[in-house]
C-alpha positions as CSV (number, residue, x, y, z in Angstrom):
1,M,62.1,84.1,120.7
2,W,60.1,85.7,118.0
3,R,61.4,88.9,116.4
4,Y,59.2,91.4,114.7
5,E,60.9,92.8,111.7
6,S,59.9,94.6,108.5
7,R,61.8,92.0,106.4
8,D,60.3,88.6,105.6
9,W,62.4,85.5,106.4
10,R,62.6,84.8,102.7
11,E,64.3,88.2,102.2
12,R,66.8,87.4,104.9
13,L,67.4,84.0,103.3
14,K,67.9,85.6,99.9
15,R,70.4,88.1,101.3
16,K,72.4,85.3,103.0
17,A,72.5,83.4,99.7
18,Q,73.7,86.5,97.9
19,E,76.3,87.1,100.5
20,H,77.5,83.5,100.3
21,K,77.7,83.6,96.5
22,F,79.6,86.9,96.6
23,N,82.2,85.6,99.1
24,A,82.5,82.3,97.2
25,T,83.2,84.1,93.8
26,L,85.3,87.0,95.0
27,T,88.6,85.1,95.2
28,P,88.4,83.7,91.7
29,L,87.5,87.1,90.3
30,L,90.4,88.8,92.0
31,D,92.8,86.0,90.8
32,R,91.7,86.6,87.2
33,E,92.2,90.3,87.5
34,V,95.7,89.8,88.9
35,E,96.5,87.4,86.0
36,K,95.4,90.1,83.5
37,V,97.7,92.6,85.1
38,N,100.6,90.2,85.2
39,K,100.2,89.5,81.5
40,L,100.4,93.3,80.8
41,I,103.3,94.1,83.2
42,D,106.5,92.1,83.5
43,L,107.5,92.8,87.1
44,D,111.0,91.5,86.7
45,D,111.6,93.7,83.7
46,E,110.2,96.7,85.6
47,R,112.6,96.0,88.6
48,R,115.6,95.8,86.2
49,K,114.6,99.1,84.6
50,R,114.5,100.8,88.0
51,Q,117.9,99.6,89.2
52,P,120.3,102.5,89.9
53,V,123.2,102.8,87.5
54,I,126.6,103.0,89.4
55,K,129.6,104.1,87.4
56,H,133.0,103.8,88.8
57,E,136.0,105.0,86.9
58,E,139.7,104.3,87.6
59,P,141.6,107.3,89.0
60,T,143.4,109.3,86.3
61,A,146.8,110.9,86.6
62,E,145.2,114.4,86.9
63,Q,143.5,113.5,90.1
64,T,145.4,114.2,93.3
65,G,144.9,114.0,97.0
66,E,142.0,112.3,98.6
67,S,139.9,111.6,95.5
68,R,142.7,109.5,94.1
69,L,143.1,107.7,97.5
70,L,139.4,106.9,97.6
71,G,139.4,105.1,94.3
72,G,138.5,107.8,91.8
73,P,135.2,109.3,90.7
74,M,132.0,107.5,91.2
75,S,128.5,108.5,90.1
76,I,125.1,107.1,90.7
77,S,122.2,107.9,88.5
78,S,118.6,106.9,88.9
79,P,116.3,105.7,86.1
80,W,113.2,106.6,88.1
81,N,112.4,110.1,87.1
82,N,109.2,111.9,86.1
83,D,109.8,111.3,82.4
84,D,108.9,107.6,82.6
85,P,105.8,106.7,80.7
86,E,102.8,105.6,82.8
87,P,102.4,101.8,83.0
88,P,99.7,100.3,80.8
89,E,96.3,100.1,82.3
90,A,94.5,96.8,82.8
91,S,91.5,96.4,80.5
């Protein structure tokens, strides 16, 4: 069946070739960008920085009652606050 279009068959062929090239080169481009970011940011180091700090102290003689029976004072502090610097940007 013949279709009447405003575009020429060469234009459609050109667009299909461009689409194929884009899809063929997209994955390597994304891989290179991910590698750039991985060089800038050490993810294991970032995870270690963000681990909560748990402090557990042995009960002292001044403590009485339930707090002594529960094992003494414990505190949890988080390193993820708003004072952290922004991560470096990929260039």
